[in-house]
C-alpha positions in Angstrom: -15.1 50.1 0.1 -11.8 51.4 1.7 -10.9 49.5 4.8 -8.6 50.7 7.5 -7.0 49.3 10.4 -7.9 51.5 13.4 -6.2 50.0 16.6 -8.6 51.9 19.0 -12.0 51.0 20.7 -14.6 51.2 18.5 -18.4 51.4 19.2 -21.5 52.3 16.9 -22.3 56.0 17.4 -18.7 57.0 18.3 -17.3 60.3 16.8 -13.9 59.5 16.2 -10.4 61.2 15.0 -8.6 58.5 13.0 -5.1 57.5 14.1 -2.5 59.2 12.1 -1.7 56.1 9.8 -5.4 55.6 8.8 -6.0 59.4 8.5 -3.1 59.6 6.2 -4.3 56.7 4.0 -8.0 58.5 3.8 -6.2 61.6 2.6 -4.0 59.8 -0.2 -7.4 58.3 -1.4 -8.8 61.8 -1.6 -11.8 60.8 0.2 -14.5 63.5 1.2 -17.1 64.0 3.9 -20.0 61.8 3.4 -17.9 59.0 2.2 -18.1 55.6 3.9 -15.3 53.4 4.8 -14.7 50.1 6.8 -12.7 50.0 10.4 -11.5 47.2 12.0 -9.3 47.2 15.2 -8.5 43.3 15.5 -10.8 42.6 18.1 -13.4 41.1 16.0 -16.0 42.2 13.1 -15.7 45.4 11.3 -17.6 48.9 11.5 -19.2 51.0 8.6 -17.8 54.6 9.2 -18.7 57.8 7.6 -16.1 60.7 6.8 -17.3 64.0 8.6 -14.2 66.1 8.6 -11.0 66.3 6.4 -8.3 68.3 7.9 -4.7 68.9 6.9 -3.2 66.2 8.9 -6.5 64.9 10.6 -9.5 62.9 9.8 -12.7 62.8 11.6 -15.5 59.9 11.3 -18.7 58.8 12.5 -18.6 55.2 13.5 -21.5 53.1 12.2 -23.2 49.6 12.3 -20.7 46.7 13.5 -20.6 43.6 11.4 -19.7 40.5 13.2 -17.8 39.2 10.0 -14.7 37.2 10.4 -12.4 35.7 7.5 -9.8 33.5 9.4 -8.7 30.4 8.3 -10.3 27.2 9.7 -6.8 25.9 11.1 -4.6 28.5 13.0 -1.0 28.2 11.5 1.7 30.1 13.4 4.7 30.4 11.4 8.2 30.1 12.8 10.1 31.6 9.7 13.8 31.7 8.9 14.6 35.4 8.0 15.2 35.8 4.4 17.2 38.6 2.5 16.2 41.9 0.8 12.3 42.2 0.1 11.7 38.4 0.0 10.7 38.7 3.9 8.3 41.6 3.0 6.8 39.4 0.4 6.4 36.5 2.9 4.9 38.4 5.5 2.2 40.1 3.2 1.2 36.7 1.4 1.2 34.8 4.6 -1.3 37.3 5.9 -3.5 37.1 3.1 -3.4 33.3 3.3 -4.5 33.7 6.9 -1.5 32.9 9.0 -2.1 33.3 13.0 1.3 35.0 13.7 4.6 35.2 12.5 7.8 34.8 14.5 10.9 35.7 12.4 14.0 33.4 13.5 17.7 33.9 12.8 19.1 30.8 11.5 22.5 29.6 11.0 22.1 30.2 7.3 20.2 33.4 7.5 21.7 36.0 5.3 20.3 38.9 7.3 21.3 39.0 10.9 19.2 41.4 12.9 19.5 42.9 16.6 19.2 46.0 18.6 17.7 48.9 17.0 17.7 47.4 13.5 15.9 44.4 14.5 13.1 46.8 16.2 12.8 48.7 13.0 12.4 45.6 11.1 9.9 44.0 13.2 7.9 47.5 13.2 8.4 47.5 9.3 6.9 43.9 9.0 4.0 44.4 11.4 3.2 47.5 9.0 3.2 45.1 6.3 0.8 42.7 8.0 -1.5 45.5 8.8 -1.7 46.7 4.9 -2.1 43.3 3.8 -5.0 42.8 6.4 -6.8 45.9 5.0 -6.2 44.8 1.3 -7.4 41.0 1.9 -10.6 41.6 4.1 -9.2 40.3 7.3 -10.3 41.6 10.5 -7.6 40.3 12.7 -3.9 41.3 12.0 -1.4 38.5 12.8 1.1 39.7 15.0 4.6 39.8 14.0 6.7 38.8 17.0 10.3 39.8 17.9 13.1 37.8 16.0 14.7 35.0 18.0 16.8 32.2 17.5 15.3 28.5 17.3 17.0 27.9 20.9 15.5 30.9 22.4 12.1 30.1 20.9 12.3 26.5 22.2 12.9 27.6 25.7 9.7 29.6 25.8 7.5 27.6 23.2 3.9 26.8 24.2 2.9 23.1 23.8 0.7 22.1 20.8 1.1 20.4 17.2 4.5 21.2 15.4 5.8 20.7 12.1 9.0 21.3 10.3 9.1 21.7 6.6 11.9 19.1 5.6 13.5 17.5 2.6 14.9 14.7 4.6 14.0 11.1 4.5 10.8 10.1 6.6 8.7 13.2 5.8 5.0 12.9 5.6 2.9 14.8 2.8 1.2 17.8 4.7 -2.1 16.9 3.1 -2.1 13.7 5.3 -1.6 16.1 8.4 -5.0 17.9 8.2 -7.0 18.8 11.1 -8.5 21.7 12.9 -6.3 22.2 15.6 -3.6 24.9 15.9 -0.2 24.1 14.6 3.3 25.8 14.7 5.2 25.5 11.4 9.1 25.9 11.2 10.7 26.7 7.9 14.4 27.9 7.1 15.9 30.6 5.3 17.8 30.3 1.9 20.0 27.1 2.3 17.5 25.6 4.7 17.9 24.6 8.3 21.5 23.2 9.4 21.6 19.6 10.5 22.0 20.7 14.0 18.7 22.9 13.7 16.7 20.4 12.3 18.0 17.8 14.6 16.9 20.4 17.5 13.6 20.7 16.1 12.9 17.1 15.7 14.2 16.2 19.4 11.5 19.4 20.4 8.6 17.5 18.8 8.5 18.9 15.3 7.1 16.4 12.8 8.9 16.6 9.7 6.3 17.3 6.5 6.8 17.6 2.5 5.1 19.7 0.0 6.0 17.3 -2.5 9.3 16.2 -4.8 10.2 19.8 -5.8 12.4 22.1 -3.8 10.8 25.5 -3.1 12.2 28.9 -2.2 12.3 29.9 1.3 9.6 32.4 0.8 7.5 30.1 -1.1 7.5 26.7 0.9 5.5 28.1 3.9 3.2 29.9 1.6 2.4 26.6 -0.2 1.7 25.2 3.3 -0.5 28.1 4.4 -2.7 27.6 1.2 -3.3 23.8 1.8 -4.3 24.7 5.4 -6.4 27.9 4.4 
């Protein structure tokens, strides 16, 4: 059954005009009155809905039964991801959403190829949030991970909440991530192409990040956090 993110209050029996994004997707699929879809708004569970009207640019539905279904990971993982170049960041956001990431904060590292600020940064954040929405629709999640504004590591550390912290590291003294498995939330710091600089890794360790390893192989910037999420899912 087609699934659509609908960031608006939902209630059984409610007649609803779908938001423009969801309406456009319904029209692309050429659904017709009487067809049944699934709606979720990120506040928990999902709703059946029946298409009642197809307009030129609008779609109306009748909201049906609510199902208290959640498909979240057992351990919330908040990803502090070094911004990667080209479409690699899109791929990272998409796959991290599929693997259950709780939130994503892109960060501008010393070795980041892509530098973001101002209007360009705003457009990228909106784009990546849209990628997360589409991935949640596809994979069955009823909660969309937030993609937070891009920051530097120094900026993030100034306002970071307390809690468990890991940094993906190739340095000596790392612990295998499989030995760190618990159920409490964790923030994971991963670098861009080229990894963290020595100064960034030193700052992370000083801020309480524990160095963890995914094994003896060197993984790409967009692969390493996904491998960790797969272990934690």
